[in-house]
C-alpha positions in Angstrom: -28.6 69.2 149.2 -32.3 70.1 149.0 -33.3 67.5 151.6 -31.4 69.4 154.2 -33.2 72.7 153.4 -36.5 73.6 155.1 -39.5 75.5 153.8 -42.8 76.8 155.3 -44.6 77.6 152.0 -44.9 75.4 148.9 -47.3 74.2 146.2 -48.7 70.7 145.9 -49.0 69.8 142.2 -50.6 66.8 140.6 -47.5 66.1 138.5 -44.0 67.5 138.1 -44.6 68.8 134.6 -46.9 71.4 136.1 -43.9 73.4 137.3 -40.5 74.7 136.2 -40.8 74.8 132.5 -43.7 72.5 132.1 -47.3 73.5 131.3 -48.7 76.2 133.6 -51.4 74.5 135.8 -54.9 75.8 136.0 -55.9 77.4 139.3 -57.8 74.2 140.4 -54.7 72.0 139.8 -52.5 73.1 142.8 -52.8 73.5 146.5 -50.9 76.3 148.3 -49.5 74.9 151.5 -48.5 77.2 154.3 -47.2 75.3 157.3 -48.7 76.4 160.7 -46.7 78.7 163.0 -43.5 77.0 164.2 -43.5 74.2 161.6 -41.4 73.7 158.5 -40.7 70.7 156.3 -37.8 69.4 154.2 -37.9 70.5 150.6 -39.0 67.5 148.5 -39.1 67.6 144.7 -40.2 65.0 142.3 -41.3 62.5 144.9 -44.7 61.6 146.3 -45.5 63.1 149.7 -48.4 63.2 152.1 -49.3 66.5 153.8 -51.6 66.8 156.7 -53.5 69.8 157.8 -56.7 71.9 157.4 -57.9 72.4 153.8 -59.5 75.7 152.9 -61.4 76.2 149.7 -62.3 79.5 148.1 -60.8 82.2 146.0 -57.9 84.1 147.6 -56.6 87.2 145.9 -53.2 89.0 146.2 -53.0 92.5 144.7 -56.1 91.8 142.8 -54.8 88.6 141.2 -56.0 85.1 141.9 -53.4 83.4 144.2 -55.2 80.2 145.0 -58.5 78.3 145.2 -57.2 75.6 147.5 -55.0 76.2 150.6 -53.7 73.9 153.3 -52.7 75.0 156.7 -50.0 72.3 156.9 -49.3 70.4 160.1 -46.9 67.7 158.9 -45.4 66.0 155.9 -44.3 62.4 155.2 -43.0 60.5 152.3 -44.9 57.2 151.9 
């Protein structure tokens, strides 16, 4: 049961077809969410969610490759 599992890092995507066998999203079509220290959230797939936190904008590289343009230091998640 995924709802019982927790995560600290995940991607927010504009639609579910932008992941897992769908069309690879452009770098400006996702937000990399890293929950702040001590916080985790239930794994939610294929449902709308709201995530609160601090948005950071700017190119972030990992090993010379673009990892993200948008990042969120997540503080909480809820399902509307």
